[in-house]
C-alpha positions, 0 to 999 in steps of 0.5 A: 303648710303648717310648721311641723312642730319638733321634738323640745329636751325638758327644761333644766332639772327635770326628769325625764321617763324613762322609755321601754319598748314591748313588741313581738314578732307576729299577732297573738303571743300575749303583748298586750297583755304583759304591757299593762299587767307589768305597767301595774307591776311597776304601778304598783312598787312607787313608778309614776307609768304612762302606757301609750297604745301606739299600735297605730289602727289596731290598737287595742289597750281600751279592750284589754283594761277596760278603759272606754275613752271619747278620744283617743290618738287619732283625734290628736292627729287631727287637732281636734284634741289636745294630749290632757283630751286622751290621757285617762286614767287605767287601772292599777295606777296606770296612766293610759294614751289609748290608741285608734283602731280601725283606721286605717290612715293611722296605721299608715302614716306621711312621716310628717303627721307621724313626727308632728303626733311624736312632737305632741308628746314630749312632755309626757316625758317629765310626766311620769317614770317608765313609758311603757309603748305598747307596739304592734307585731311585727316589724313595720317602720313604725314599730322599728322606729319605736325600738329603736328611740327607746331606751330599752326594748321588751321582745314578746315570744311564746313558745311556738316555733314561729313565735321564736323564728319570728322574735328573733327576726324582729332583734335581728331588725332591730339591731341593726338599726343605730344606738338602739335600745337595751334589747330584752326577752320575756318567752309568754305563755309558757309551760313553766319555768324549763320550757321558759329558759330552754326559749330564752337560751335558743334566742339569747344565744343565736342573737350572741352569736351571729348578732353580736348582740346582748340580748338580756332574759327576764324572765317568763310568765307561765299559761294560765286560765286566770288570764283566758279570764281576765280578758273575757271580764277585759280586766286586767291579769294584776287586778282581776286575779292578784295570786293567780300564776300568772300575775307571780310572774309578772311580779318578778319580770317588774322587778327587774325592769324596775331596777332597769327603770333607775338607771341612768337616761338617753342624754336624746328624750325618746321624742327627740329620737323617733323623730331623728328616726322616722325624720333619717329612715335609718331602720330602712338604710340599716335593713336588708 
């Protein structure tokens, strides 16, 4: 039996990346598009950004960015490739860790294999200023573990009632975990600022009243036909249509999140906390 790798902290004096987990209660709300474009906006502002596709089993960042990599997380998991073989340049100055799509064993990893995979990425924490983790939708074990370990969580919703309900359920599940990251909310595909503020106030207000947790409204992205065209072109919105209305919205969100990216990080790094979360099964103990 192979000995399990354990995450080691960055060397003394090395700056550790701030980690942002981007998630959603349901699919189809534009989560991956927001994660990629937010990363590009932060990179344009001078940050070193790594975007990790951690939708284990149904990854699609490669589709959004038109990255054609022969290697992904699966090859790291099975020991065929090292981290440097998987990390690839993406559009707009970001680096991307491609996920694996259509591989069932990636979506349902045993604890030991999950921890081993995580341990292989510890060195990323000294290679970037911001690491954006694009998770699967929903409140599965992987998703909540990532959210629990990250410095910040960005929950994506749309004005659709089912998306709003599922976003609140996601926040409720995350806030039951011990020492979760700071919670933020973004309303995507909003008709306008008024609709976005109404949706955000509803979710943040209920969270404050019934969960006693503060969720920061970091902005919105308007419905924009340029988004659909960017997807068709397999290009991120910010590189395909930098002057589009939705691009301006992303830039505004990046200004807010960029300020957060300069704050003090947690004493324990993301990957060390993630390993501890999965070892203890904290999100399951505190759910219910």
